[in-house]
C-alpha positions, 0 to 999 in steps of 0.5 A: 148808801148816801142816806146811810152816810148822812144818818151816820154823821148825824148820829155821831154828832149827836153822840159827841154832843151829848158827851160835851153837855155840862151836867151840873146836876150830876157831878159825881164820878164815883166808879160804882155809880157810873158802872152800876147800870152795866151789871148782868145779874146771875141767878145764884143763891150766893156769891163768893165773898172777897173783899169789898173793893170797887171791882167787886161792886162792878163785877157783881153784875156779870151774873144771871137775872135776879129775882127782883129786877123790875121798876119800883112797884106802884100802889096798885101793884103792892095791893095786888101782891099783898093778895098773893101768898107770901111764897108767891111773887108774880111779875111781868110786863106788856109792850107795844112795839112798832117799826117803820122802814123808810129806805126800801125800794118797791119790791119785785112782782110776787115779793113781799112789800116791806116798805112803811110800817113793818111791825105793830107787835103786842107782847107780854112776859109773865113770870112767877117766882116761888120761894119754898124756904130760905134755900130753895126757889123756882121760876116759871116764865111764859112769854109771847107776842102777836103782830097786828101788821100782817092782818093790816097789810094782808097775810097773803102778802107774806110767806108762811115762814114769815107768818110763823116766825114773826106773826105770833109766838107763845113759848116758855121762857126761864123755868127752873128750880134752884137751891142750896145743897150744902154750905158750898154747893148750889144746884139749879136745873131747868130752862135758864140763861148762863152768861160767859165772858165780859163783852157787852157787844161781841160774842166770843166765849158766850156760847151756851145760849142761842140768840134771837137774831130775827131782827139783826142789831135792833136790841142788845145781846143781853136781851137776845139770849134764849134759855135752854134746859140744863142742870148746873152745879156751883161750888164756892171756895174763897174767891172762886166759883166753879160751875159744871153744867149738863145741857139737856136741850138743843135749841138753835138760834132764831134767824131770819126766815125766807120772805123776811127783809133780813133773809139773805137769800132768794129761795127757801133754805134746805130742811132742818136736821137738828139733834133730838133729845137723847143721852148721846146728844147731851152737851157739857160745860165747865167754868171757873170764875175768880174775883180778886182785888182790882181784877177778875178772871174766868176759864171755860171749857165746853162740848156743845152743838153749834147753834148755827147750821151748815148745809150738808149735801146728801145723796139726793138732797141738802139739809141743814145740820149742826156740828159738835164743837169743842171749846176752851177759852178765858176772859179777863177784866182789869179795873184801873181808875176810870178804866175797865180793860177786858179781854176774851179768847176762845179756841173752837174745834169741829166747825163745819161750813156749807162747803166741802172743806172739812172740819176747821178750827178757829181762834177768836180773840177780843180786846176792849176797854170802857171809860167812865171819866165823864159824868153819867157817861160810859164809852166803850170800844171792843175789837175782835178777830176770828182766825180760821186755821188751815184756811181754804179759799173757797170759804170766802163764799161761806155765809158765816165767818168765811174769811181767814181773819174776820174783824169786828169792831164795836163802839158804844156810848151810853149817857144818862140825863135828867136824874137817870130817867132819860138814857141815850145809847149809840152803837156802831158795829163794823165788820171788816177794817172799814166796814167793807163787810157790813156795818150797822149803827143804832141810836136809842133814847129810853125815857122812864115815863113813870116808875113802871112805864118806859118809852124807847125810840130809836133808829137803826141803819145798815150798810151792805157789805161783802159778808153774806149777812149784810149783802142784801140788808143795806136798805133795812134802815128803820125807826122803832118805838116801844112802850113797855109797862111793868106790873 
């Protein structure tokens, strides 16, 4: 705890110091330039075309990933691309990432030792973009990794679950076909990511894609979303975009497994009983997004499966099951000078917990603001509350959101240096009013070594709390390093 407090004070001082550094090379305070790095691009053939206001530029990023979002090509990359047919574009990246745990105590006999180097992972992400004509295109992505640390430390020292989930992986990423059906209608089908809401740090309305939460707090939400197979149709009229989706694939969030130092229990979980593919298990979603001068608004509705399981007691056994949720929600952004104000709200019905308390309803509300009045700097704060209706006191023992009002606060500072080649990010996430339910913070430095190679280094610290997710991870503090090369 003392170590966490010292690191917390140090990182806060570093973040504050960065805000005060005079940067004579970057005096520009143009709102478009300051916010351009916070776009989340959307894979659509086209956008509604309202007036070219500042907000249009800011909001144009709250979309899916564009086809070309990699660093500038080098000469050898251009030569390699020129050897491909003009309708085919192959890109990707390879990475080497490592973590060093420095706060763990010696394990109990028979338990895994997570001290020292806990990750030495080789990763690759390759995707091919195919352009059939001006209206139709597709993507095929393959990604995977192999972690050398388990061979170095001895595979017998880890549970089978850890070796399966953290040792290696090969899977399909985004695989989709997208095109224009008419002047106002687009179609996209296949494995894809659809982002709902305005928050960068806390999920409220963003419920369509599960997350990879195997290493809690190590990277941002935008890098954690897992694509799912769906068919999405977009209709454009004036400033409005209306999207209708049928989700064909149920995919649960990836969570820590038994034997991981992020796993909150001392025994394996019950067997998994997830929904299979069938017509009865299709999920449905509808969204309406409008962009106007100085503000934008979205409305959402969905009938989906909860991607976090609850434990259900059967006659002779226990099993993890996934309940059907109904959700209606809305999100709003308002731009005023150097301020971007945001809000989200979602009402969810049909939530089940790992206790015999029946189905519950919950209202999730978020308020947030971003300030860009300091050159090359973005400061943001978001506060969310999850309120359970007809609260049962037994829910205090539930592992996920088991309080009548569960408060979460996220404070974030982003700062660019050296002509945007060095980026600093400080994130503090509090659960409870003062972090009594848990706390994590992350300090990250990302350096653009060359046009196609980035180096990322940082430290993440945790504080244990009453929330079951944080109860046992207070000693998971670690330093991390990643080298990533794009091609």
